Structure formats: structure tokens, C-alpha cells
SERO-4910 file (N, C-alpha, C, O; in steps of 0.05 Angstrom, whole numbers):
BEGIN
 pado doro    nc1    nc2    nc3   cac1   cac2   cac3    cc1    cc2    cc3    oc1    oc2    oc3
  Arg    A     16    -29     -7      8     -1      7     19     23     -5     42     24      5
  His    A     16     40    -18     33     72    -30     63     66    -22     77     86    -23
  Gln    A     80     35    -11    110     40     -5    123     18    -28    115     -3    -36
  Ala    A    147     34    -34    160     20    -55    165    -16    -42    163    -25    -19
  Glu    A    171    -27    -68    195    -55    -62    221    -56    -54    235    -36    -60
  Val    A    226    -66    -48    255    -67    -35    270    -62    -61    287    -44    -62
  Lys    A    263    -79    -84    283    -79   -103    280    -63   -116    295    -62   -135
  Asp    A    256    -40   -114    259    -15   -137    284      7   -128    289      7   -104
  Leu    A    293     20   -139    315     35   -143    301     62   -130    276     66   -131
  Phe    A    323     83   -117    310    104    -95    304    124   -116    323    135   -127
  Gly    A    279    131   -124    284    153   -136    264    181   -130    249    179   -111
  Pro    A    265    207   -146    267    224   -137    235    236   -121    233    256   -107
  Val    A    216    220   -128    189    222   -123    185    201    -87    165    205    -72
  Asp    A    206    184    -81    207    170    -55    217    188    -36    234    206    -37
  Thr    A    203    181    -18    204    191     11    215    172     32    199    154     34
  Pro    A    240    168     50    248    153     60    227    146     88    222    167     99
  Val    A    215    123    102    203    128    123    215    112    142    218     88    138
  Phe    A    221    121    157    242    107    181    220     94    204    213    111    221
  Trp    A    210     65    205    197     53    223    215     54    245    236     42    245
  Arg    A    204     70    269    212     76    296    203     56    319    184     59    334
  Val    A    222     36    319    219     12    341    236     19    368    260     20    370
  Pro    A    216     22    388    220     33    401    246     13    424    245    -11    431
  Leu    A    269     35    432    292     16    446    303      1    426    311    -22    431
  Ser    A    304     15    395    324     -3    376    344     11    369    358      2    351
  Ala    A    352     39    385    374     60    374    355     75    359    367     89    343
  Ala    A    324     79    357    315     95    340    327    126    350    336    142    333
  Thr    A    327    132    376    337    156    376    368    173    363    370    196    355
  Thr    A    389    148    365    407    145    356    408    157    329    420    177    322
  Val    A    388    138    311    388    138    280    373    162    268    374    167    244
  Glu    A    353    183    295    349    206    289    367    229    286    369    248    270
  Gln    A    381    219    307    415    248    312    428    244    294    442    263    288
  Ile    A    430    221    280    452    219    254    437    231    225    449    236    204
  Met    A    411    232    228    395    245    202    391    270    214    391    282    193
  Thr    A    388    287    231    393    309    239    424    322    240    432    338    223
  His    A    437    315    257    463    325    260    484    323    237    497    342    230
  Cys    A    487    300    226    498    288    202    498    300    180    514    315    169
  Tyr    A    473    291    172    461    293    147    438    320    145    423    323    126
  Lys    A    438    335    166    424    358    160    402    355    146    399    366    124
  Met    A    382    337    156    356    328    136    337    351    154    343    366    172
  Val    A    309    347    139    289    355    148    266    342    163    248    346    146
  Val    A    252    329    184    253    307    202    218    328    203    212    351    207
  Ala    A    202    297    197    178    288    209    176    279    212    183    260    197
  Gly    A    154    272    243    152    254    265    158    258    284    149    244    302
  Thr    A    176    280    291    189    290    325    195    319    318    200    332    297
  Thr    A    192    324    342    208    355    347    228    349    361    228    366    378
  Gly    A    242    338    364    277    332    371    278    331    405    256    331    417
  Ser    A    300    332    418    305    330    449    302    354    455    298    372    439
  Ser    A    304    358    488    315    382    501    346    387    492    351    410    496
  Asp    A    365    375    482    385    370    476    398    397    460    417    412    462
  Asp    A    368    394    438    369    405    401    364    437    415    360    452    396
  Gly    A    362    450    438    357    478    442    325    487    434    309    472    424
  Lys    A    321    512    440    299    522    429    297    530    405    320    532    396
  Val    A    279    537    388    269    545    355    290    578    351    288    597    366
  Val    A    305    575    332    312    604    335    299    611    306    303    634    298
  Leu    A    285    594    292    287    599    251    262    583    252    262    563    266
  Ser    A    237    592    235    221    579    230    210    587    187    209    610    179
  Lys    A    205    567    173    200    577    156    179    562    140    179    540    130
  Asn    A    153    588    142    132    565    125    129    566    101    127    585     86
  Val    A    127    528     97    122    524     60    104    520     54     99    516     30
  Ser    A     83    519     76     59    524     60     36    535     78     42    546     99
  Asp    A      7    533     70      4    548     94     -7    527    126    -20    536    145
  His    A      2    501    123     -6    489    142     28    474    157     31    466    180
  Leu    A     51    476    135     68    458    144     90    495    153     84    518    144
  Thr    A    114    486    174    134    498    173    159    484    186    163    469    206
  Ile    A    171    494    170    202    483    187    215    498    211    223    522    212
  Tyr    A    216    481    229    228    493    248    262    485    260    270    462    267
  Thr    A    278    511    260    303    506    260    318    506    289    319    528    299
  Leu    A    328    488    302    328    491    333    361    505    334    374    512    314
  Glu    A    367    505    357    400    517    366    425    498    355    448    504    347
  Asn    A    408    468    358    440    462    344    434    454    313    447    434    305
  Gly    A    418    464    296    424    464    270    398    444    260    388    448    238
  Ala    A    391    425    275    364    404    270    340    417    257    331    437    269
  His    A    328    410    236    306    421    221    285    401    228    293    378    224
  Tyr    A    265    403    237    242    389    242    217    398    235    212    419    248
  Leu    A    196    389    216    172    397    211    148    404    231    152    394    254
  Asn    A    134    412    229    110    430    254     91    398    248     66    401    252
  Val    A     99    375    241     79    360    235     81    339    262    104    331    269
  Asp    A     57    329    278     53    311    300     42    282    281     19    284    271
  Ile    A     54    265    278     45    233    272     53    207    293     61    184    289
  Thr    A     45    222    316     49    201    344     26    177    339     30    154    346
  Thr    A      6    184    330    -13    165    332    -26    164    307    -20    181    290
  Pro    A    -49    138    297    -62    136    275    -80    163    267    -85    168    243
  Glu    A    -87    176    286   -111    195    284    -87    228    268    -91    243    249
  Lys    A    -65    225    291    -57    247    280    -37    243    245    -28    261    230
  Ile    A    -35    217    243    -23    214    217    -45    217    192    -36    219    169
  Glu    A    -68    216    198    -87    220    179    -98    253    186   -118    262    174
  Arg    A    -86    264    201    -89    299    199    -67    306    186    -66    326    172
  Ala    A    -37    283    193    -19    291    175    -22    289    139    -11    301    121
  Lys    A    -39    270    139    -49    269    108    -68    296     92    -66    307     70
  Asp    A    -81    300    108    -92    324    106    -76    344     94    -74    352     71
  Leu    A    -64    351    119    -36    376    119    -24    371     92    -14    392     83
  Gly    A    -22    352     78     -3    354     58     22    343     65     42    344     50
  Leu    A     24    331     89     58    321     96     67    308     72     88    320     65
  Ala    A     61    285     54     76    266     41     68    285     14     88    298     10
  Ser    A     52    292     -1     50    307    -21     65    327    -30     68    334    -54
  Ser    A     78    340     -3     87    375     -9    118    363    -12    135    375    -26
  Gly    A    124    340      0    154    335     -7    178    345      0    200    346    -11
  Val    A    166    356     25    189    380     40    198    363     62    216    374     75
  Ala    A    192    340     70    213    318     91    225    307     80    216    293     62
  Asp    A    249    307     85    275    291     70    261    261     89    249    245     75
  Val    A    261    259    105    250    235    120    233    240    143    230    258    159
  Ile    A    218    204    135    188    209    163    191    196    179    186    176    167
  Leu    A    195    188    205    194    183    227    169    173    235    153    191    237
  Thr    A    159    148    241    139    139    261    141    107    267    150     87    257
  Arg    A    125    116    293    126     80    293     98     62    289     96     39    298
  Tyr    A     75     79    272     61     74    251     68     64    232     70     79    213
  Leu    A     73     37    227     86     34    193     58     36    174     54     49    154
  Tyr    A     38     14    189     14     13    175      0     35    169     -9     37    146
  His    A     -4     52    184    -23     82    177     -5     95    172    -14    118    169
  Ala    A     29     95    166     34    112    154     40    109    118     49    126    102
  Ala    A     33     88    114     24     83     88      6     97     78     11    104     55
  Asp    A    -13    104     87    -31    128     77    -24    148     74    -36    159     56
  Leu    A     -3    167     86      1    190     78     10    194     49      9    216     39
  Phe    A     20    166     32     25    176     -5     -8    164    -14     -7    150    -35
  Glu    A    -29    166     -6    -50    153    -16    -59    180    -33    -62    203    -23
  Asn    A    -62    173    -63    -72    193    -76    -45    218    -79    -51    241    -87
  Thr    A    -23    213    -75     -4    225    -86     19    227   -107     13    214   -127
  Ala    A     39    236   -109     50    226   -135     74    217   -123     92    214   -140
  Arg    A     81    211    -95    102    205    -83    101    179    -65     84    177    -48
  Thr    A    118    161    -69    115    138    -57    138    142    -30    158    157    -33
  Gly    A    132    125     -4    140    117     17    169     89     16    164     66      7
  Arg    A    195     97     25    211     77     22    212     70     58    219     88     74
  Cys    A    205     45     65    215     38     91    241     29     98    251     11     85
  Phe    A    253     39    116    276     29    131    273     22    153    253     30    164
  Thr    A    293      3    170    288      6    197    313      1    211    334     -2    197
  Val    A    314     -1    240    331    -14    249    319    -33    274    297    -31    285
  Leu    A    341    -52    277    320    -75    293    340    -89    314    363    -95    308
  Arg    A    331    -93    336    342   -108    353    328   -130    372    304   -131    376
  His    A    342   -143    381    329   -180    389    310   -175    404    313   -157    420
  Pro    A    280   -189    403    261   -177    419    260   -177    442    248   -160    456
  Val    A    279   -208    456    275   -208    483    299   -177    502    298   -164    524
  Glu    A    318   -178    477    338   -157    493    325   -128    494    334   -113    511
  Arg    A    299   -119    473    283   -108    475    261   -103    507    257    -86    525
  Ala    A    254   -126    500    236   -126    522    249   -130    553    235   -125    572
  Val    A    276   -138    556    292   -131    586    292   -101    584    281    -90    604
  Ala    A    300    -85    567    309    -58    555    284    -45    568    285    -33    589
  Met    A    261    -48    553    241    -36    560    220    -37    594    201    -23    603
  Phe    A    239    -64    607    232    -69    627    243    -51    646    224    -43    660
  His    A    268    -41    653    282    -27    661    276      3    660    279     18    680
  Thr    A    266     10    631    265     30    625    235     48    646    232     69    659
  Leu    A    223     28    641    196     26    660    196     29    690    181     40    706
  Arg    A    218     15    691    223      9    726    240     40    732    233     53    752
  Thr    A    253     45    721    266     72    723    246     95    725    245    110    745
  Lys    A    233     97    707    203    114    714    180    120    735    164    139    737
  Gly    A    184     97    753    174     76    774    139     78    759    120     93    765
  Lys    A    140     60    743    114     51    728    112     23    729     94     12    717
  Leu    A    129     11    745    123    -20    755    138    -25    789    150    -44    798
  Gly    A    131     -4    798    143     -7    824    166    -24    830    189    -21    823
  Asn    A    153    -47    847    178    -66    858    175    -92    837    191   -111    840
  Met    A    161    -93    821    157   -121    803    186   -129    790    200   -110    782
  Thr    A    194   -149    789    217   -161    786    216   -170    755    196   -163    742
  Leu    A    234   -182    745    236   -180    715    221   -199    707    210   -196    685
  Glu    A    216   -226    725    204   -254    718    176   -244    718    161   -253    701
  Glu    A    169   -228    731    139   -224    737    134   -205    724    111   -206    717
  Tyr    A    150   -177    711    143   -174    686    135   -183    659    119   -174    643
  Ala    A    156   -213    657    153   -227    638    135   -249    637    136   -266    619
  Asp    A    115   -249    657    100   -270    667     67   -242    656     46   -254    652
  Ser    A     67   -218    653     50   -208    664     44   -182    641     25   -182    624
  Glu    A     64   -159    645     66   -135    636     84   -128    604     84   -109    587
  Ala    A     97   -151    607    110   -154    574     92   -148    549     69   -156    545
  Glu    A    108   -131    534     99   -132    507     87   -153    492     96   -174    501
  Asp    A     72   -157    478     65   -181    459     66   -178    433     46   -170    422
  Asn    A     88   -183    420     95   -185    388     86   -160    382     63   -159    371
  Trp    A    101   -132    387     98   -105    383    106   -108    351     88   -100    335
  Met    A    122   -116    343    129   -115    315    114   -129    295    112   -116    274
  Thr    A    102   -152    295     78   -165    288     51   -153    283     36   -153    263
  Arg    A     48   -137    315     20   -121    312     19   -105    295      4   -103    276
  Met    A     39    -89    301     46    -59    289     42    -55    249     32    -37    236
  Ile    A     58    -85    242     65    -86    218     29    -93    211     16    -77    198
  Thr    A     21   -108    218    -14   -120    212    -34   -101    229    -55   -113    232
  Asn    A    -35    -81    238    -44    -67    252    -69    -79    272    -92    -72    276
  Gln    A    -49   -103    284    -69   -128    308    -69   -117    326    -62   -135    341
  Met    A    -72    -87    346    -59    -81    367    -73   -104    386    -60   -115    404
  Glu    A    -96   -111    381   -111   -128    408   -108   -153    392    -96   -159    372
  Gly    A   -129   -170    418   -130   -196    415   -102   -221    400    -81   -216    387
  Ala    A   -111   -240    406    -94   -264    398    -85   -262    364   -100   -258    345
  Leu    A    -61   -264    363    -43   -270    340    -40   -299    333    -36   -318    348
  Thr    A    -42   -298    310    -35   -330    293    -13   -328    274      1   -309    268
  His    A    -13   -350    267     13   -350    246      4   -340    217     21   -337    199
  Lys    A    -30   -334    213    -22   -316    190    -15   -293    197     -8   -281    176
  His    A    -13   -276    220    -10   -253    215     23   -254    215     36   -239    201
  Phe    A     36   -274    233     60   -273    225     72   -272    191     91   -259    182
  Asp    A     56   -291    180     57   -294    154     48   -259    136     65   -251    121
  Val    A     35   -249    137     29   -227    127     54   -202    136     64   -186    121
  Ala    A     58   -207    162     84   -189    173    110   -187    162    126   -168    160
  Arg    A    111   -220    153    137   -222    142    135   -224    108    156   -225     94
  Glu    A    113   -225     98    119   -216     65    114   -191     67    123   -181     47
  Val    A    104   -171     83    102   -141     82    129   -134     85    141   -121     67
  Phe    A    138   -141    106    159   -132    109    189   -139     92    210   -126     93
  Gly    A    184   -162     80    210   -172     65    206   -160     36    227   -164     23
  Arg    A    190   -148     21    187   -139      5    189   -106     14    191    -94     -7
  Lys    A    188    -92     30    181    -69     36    208    -56     49    217    -35     40
  Cys    A    217    -67     65    230    -55     85    267    -68     75    275    -89     65
  Leu    A    282    -40     84    306    -44     81    315    -45    121    309    -29    139
  Val    A    330    -66    121    332    -71    142    365    -70    161    385    -83    157
  Gly    A    360    -51    182    388    -55    190    390    -56    227    371    -47    239
  Leu    A    407    -65    237    412    -82    257    429    -62    283    451    -52    280
  Thr    A    415    -60    303    431    -48    333    464    -64    322    481    -48    315
  Ser    A    468    -89    321    494   -110    325    512    -91    300    536    -90    298
  Lys    A    496    -80    286    519    -72    265    509    -44    249    501    -40    226
  Met    A    513    -23    274    499     -2    270    513     14    247    499     25    230
  Asp    A    542     15    246    555     32    227    549     24    201    539     39    184
  Glu    A    553      4    199    544    -14    168    513     -9    157    503     -4    135
  Ser    A    503    -11    178    470     -4    171    464      5    156    453     -2    136
  Ile    A    478     47    174    470     72    168    489     78    144    485     97    130
  His    A    512     57    138    520     65    116    508     58     98    505     73     78
  Arg    A    500     40     98    479     23     75    458     46     66    455     56     44
  Phe    A    444     53     96    418     71     73    435     98     72    417    114     72
  Ala    A    455    109     71    467    133     62    465    126     35    452    138     18
  Arg    A    482    100     34    486     99     -3    462     93    -11    459     97    -35
  Phe    A    442     85      0    418     80    -18    394     95    -17    375     91    -33
  Phe    A    394    120      5    385    136     -5    396    162     -9    382    183     -9
  Lys    A    419    160    -12    444    178    -32    449    203     -4    455    227     -8
  Trp    A    447    195     13    443    211     32    489    231     35    498    251     47
  Asp    A    498    215     20    531    222     17    539    234     -1    563    238     -5
  Ile    A    512    247    -23    521    263    -39    505    293    -40    482    298    -45
  Asp    A    525    310    -33    519    340    -23    485    357    -32    471    372    -18
  Glu    A    481    349    -54    451    358    -65    432    343    -59    409    350    -64
  Ser    A    441    315    -45    413    302    -36    394    313    -10    371    311     -3
  Ile    A    417    325     -1    405    334     27    395    367     25    408    383     13
  Arg    A    374    373     36    369    403     33    377    414     58    386    398     74
  Ser    A    374    447     68    381    451     95    362    465    105    366    470    129
  Asp    A    346    473     97    316    479    108    293    474     89    275    490     90
  Gly    A    292    453     72    269    451     54    271    462     26    253    460     10
  Gly    A    291    473     22    306    493     -4    293    517     -8    283    524    -29
  Gly    A    294    537     24    293    556     21    320    570     21    321    593     13
  Arg    A    337    559     29    368    576     33    386    553     19    375    535      7
  Pro    A    409    556     22    432    545      0    432    511     16    429    507     41
  Lys    A    434    491     -1    442    463      4    450    460     28    445    478     44
  Ala    A    463    441     36    483    431     63    506    425     49    502    413     28
  Thr    A    530    431     56    555    442     42    575    409     66    599    406     69
  Gln    A    563    400     73    591    377     86    601    363     62    590    362     40
  Lys    A    622    354     68    628    333     51    626    306     51    634    301     74
  Pro    A    621    287     41    612    269     39    633    252     69    622    246     90
  Glu    A    652    249     64    672    240     91    668    256    117    677    247    138
  Glu    A    658    272    117    650    292    139    619    277    157    612    272    180
  Lys    A    610    276    139    582    265    135    588    240    147    574    234    167
  His    A    603    225    141    606    194    151    614    191    174    602    179    193
  Ser    A    642    206    174    648    205    202    635    211    222    635    199    244
  Cys    A    617    236    213    593    240    241    582    214    239    595    194    247
  Ser    A    566    213    232    548    179    232    562    158    244    550    143    259
  Lys    A    589    155    240    599    129    248    601    136    287    596    122    306
  Lys    A    608    157    286    615    164    311    584    161    329    581    148    350
  Leu    A    565    175    317    543    176    339    532    148    337    513    143    352
  Ala    A    540    128    320    533     99    310    544     80    333    529     66    346
  Glu    A    565     80    335    581     75    353    581     81    390    581     66    409
  Asp    A    581    110    385    580    118    420    545    123    421    538    141    436
  Gly    A    524    108    407    505    117    406    491    143    424    506    158    437
  Val    A    464    147    423    455    168    436    428    154    460    414    134    461
  Asn    A    431    175    473    410    167    497    407    127    508    387    113    509
  Val    A    440    119    516    441    105    516    438     90    554    449    102    572
  His    A    424     69    558    420     66    586    442     37    593    446     19    576
  Asn    A    453     37    619    464     26    625    455     17    658    455     29    680
  Tyr    A    445    -16    647    426    -20    670    452    -43    684    468    -56    671
  Pro    A    449    -44    719    451    -54    734    456    -84    727    479    -92    732
  Gln    A    442    -99    719    434   -123    709    451   -135    700    459   -117    686
  Lys    A    466   -153    696    483   -171    681    462   -185    657    438   -189    660
  Ala    A    477   -191    636    457   -194    609    450   -220    615    466   -238    622
  Leu    A    425   -221    610    409   -246    611    416   -270    592    417   -266    568
  Ser    A    421   -297    605    424   -313    592    406   -327    576    383   -330    586
  Lys    A    409   -339    549    389   -342    542    368   -379    556    345   -388    556
  Asp    A    389   -385    563    382   -408    584    368   -403    606    360   -424    617
  Ser    A    362   -380    618    348   -372    638    321   -378    625    312   -384    603
  Thr    A    310   -372    653    280   -379    651    259   -358    647    235   -360    642
  Val    A    278   -331    651    261   -308    642    267   -302    616    252   -285    607
  Trp    A    285   -311    600    291   -307    575    268   -323    559    254   -316    540
  Lys    A    271   -347    572    253   -369    555    219   -359    560    204   -362    541
  Lys    A    211   -351    577    182   -336    584    176   -314    564    154   -314    552
  Leu    A    201   -288    559    201   -270    539    193   -282    515    171   -281    504
  Ala    A    222   -298    506    215   -308    482    189   -323    476    179   -312    457
  Arg    A    174   -343    485    145   -350    483    123   -324    480    102   -323    467
  Arg    A    136   -303    498    115   -284    495    121   -265    459    102   -252    450
  Asn    A    139   -265    450    141   -253    434    150   -274    408    165   -267    390
  Lys    A    139   -295    410    153   -324    389    148   -304    364    171   -296    360
  Tyr    A    131   -290    345    128   -286    324    150   -254    314    154   -244    291
  Asp    A    161   -245    343    168   -226    337    202   -239    330    218   -229    314
  Ile    A    207   -264    347    224   -266    347    233   -282    315    253   -278    302
  Glu    A    216   -297    309    218   -314    281    212   -284    260    217   -290    237
  Leu    A    206   -266    263    203   -242    248    239   -222    248    250   -213    228
  Tyr    A    247   -220    275    275   -208    279    283   -235    260    278   -231    236
  Glu    A    295   -262    266    311   -276    247    311   -277    224    332   -278    211
  Tyr    A    282   -277    212    292   -271    188    293   -241    175    291   -239    151
  Ala    A    296   -221    189    299   -196    184    329   -193    183    338   -174    171
  Glu    A    348   -213    196    367   -217    196    380   -227    177    401   -217    169
  Ala    A    368   -250    166    370   -268    141    365   -236    119    384   -233    104
  Met    A    346   -217    117    343   -202    108    374   -181    106    390   -175     89
  Tyr    A    371   -177    130    405   -160    119    425   -167    104    439   -150     93
  Tyr    A    428   -189    103    457   -208     96    450   -201     61    465   -190     45
  Gln    A    413   -215     54    414   -213     24    407   -188     11    401   -185    -13
  Gln    A    408   -162     35    402   -140     14    429   -130      4    431   -114    -15
  His    A    449   -138     16    465   -132      1    470   -126    -34    486   -111    -45
  Val    A    457   -137    -41    454   -136    -71    439   -105    -74    448    -88    -89
  Val    A    419   -100    -60    407    -78    -67    424    -50    -66    424    -33    -84
  Tyr    A    442    -48    -35    459    -32    -45    486    -27    -55    504    -11    -51
  Glu    A    481    -55    -75    506    -56    -90    494    -42   -113    508    -25   -124
  Gln    A    473    -47   -123    464    -35   -140    448     -5   -139    436      7   -157
  Ala    A    451     -1   -119    441     30   -111    469     42   -114    467     67   -114
  Gly    A    491     36   -115    518     44   -120    528     48   -142    549     60   -140
  Arg    A    521     43   -165    525     37   -193    520     66   -200    521     73   -223
***
């Protein structure tokens, strides 16, 4: 639905859509796109570290690009819920072509942004093993005081997410999942998404940059077209992205040692996320198979 196939080369009517999977280096990817490649980003308003708005530029009756103190550029569009994505569609987010990249958790609904437009979405994402992500989610929620004194095992038995990725791709957020849902998620994901892995961050970002032509000076606008384009040399962009990919952004260091795959808790979380684990393992295979796509893009 309104998303290009992985096998199709990136073209001028395509808009990259980053599927933002929580606790899977999404903030790091965002920082790389705004700080290293100076993109105009839609779907988030940046972090407090980016500073206040120092410049605004109206690009349509409803769309405005805000430039923050650190030079990051964001569109004034909220797409944090399906309802807000529908609103962004009405505002002409996709049809305007202003955004260099769209960030969203709601991949299924984001496809509708391109309905009845001359543009096409191009899905890409970075994934983390579902059990590792579940453990990180537990510690994040504990840190925020939302789980009280609940242990990780108690969390695995009750509150832990249930196949979040499969549910988001198929829009089956409630009720039981079946293998048919997984089959649909795998088929859509396999055909539509370029895959990166948190375990191979620098290489993943380098692949995306090659496919989407981010390393070409003329490929990235500095403010949506109103002022001179970005002037960083390709090697400067890559050096910046490499450092952020290796160091990470908003990295959480938890006191608990790594969870063994033979432990009871790991097995409980794995059972709870069996379809997401199958999808992740499929994505790992895709990662290695997709090298052909990047070789074609570099020709």
C-alpha cells in the first residue's frame, strides 16, 4: 500500500520512512539524520538537548520548518498516533515533498500518507532482538517508576509486550495473533523494508546512506529548499554518523548483567514474543541478502 518495493531503486518521488521501533537505537538514527546529514525530519520535534527554535520557515499554509539551536530541522507535524497521521495526510505532509525523512512507529498507517499523491514511501528500520528489547523496556519502565517493585520475571509473566512488531505491521493491536498474522508481517516486511541491525549500526547507516544518496551533497536540503543546500563533504557526514553509531545516543546502562538465553526469564519473554523473534530472525537473513540492493544503488 503506497510503499515501494525493496528491489526498486530510490527515485526523486520517494520519501524515506523510518519505522521507529522503541529501544532499538531509533534516537541514535534520528540524531544521525538531523546532525550529520542535516535532514528535514517529520514525526518528532527533537530532544531538549537540541535547544529552542531559532528560525521558522513556512513552506505551505499548514507546514512550517523549525530550525533548532543545534541546527536540526523539524516539520511542525505530529504523527505519534494513527489519528494524527490522518491529520498530517490532510495537511499534505507526503504530497508536499518537504520532509527528507518521516519517522513513525505506525508503519501500517503511515502508508496512507502517500495515498492519492505522486509520491511513494520507502521503509527502512533498525531492529534489536525482541527479548533484549523487552528487557530494556522493563528497565526503562522501572526507572520511570511505572512498575513499582515488580521483578523482571513478574514482568515477563504479566506486563511485557506481546509481539509488538508483528502487531504494528498488521495493525492487529489487540486480541490473539495467529501464524497468519506473522505470514502477512513477514511478507510485507520482506518486500517493503530495508533492514538495519543494532548489532551492526555503523554498517547499517552506511548502507542507508548509500541507498538514499545521503552522502551526495545535493541530496539533502538544509531547510527544505529556501536556503543553500548542505555543504558537508561526504567523508565528514560519514565520520559524524560513524561516531554517533558507535557511541549511541540516549544509551541506558542497566545494573543487571546480561540475561542468559538458557534462563527462565529469557524463555518466558521468548514465548511471549515468538512471532517477533521469528520476524527478527527473518530480518537478520534479509540484512545479509539485501547487500545486492545496496550494490545496485551504488552503481
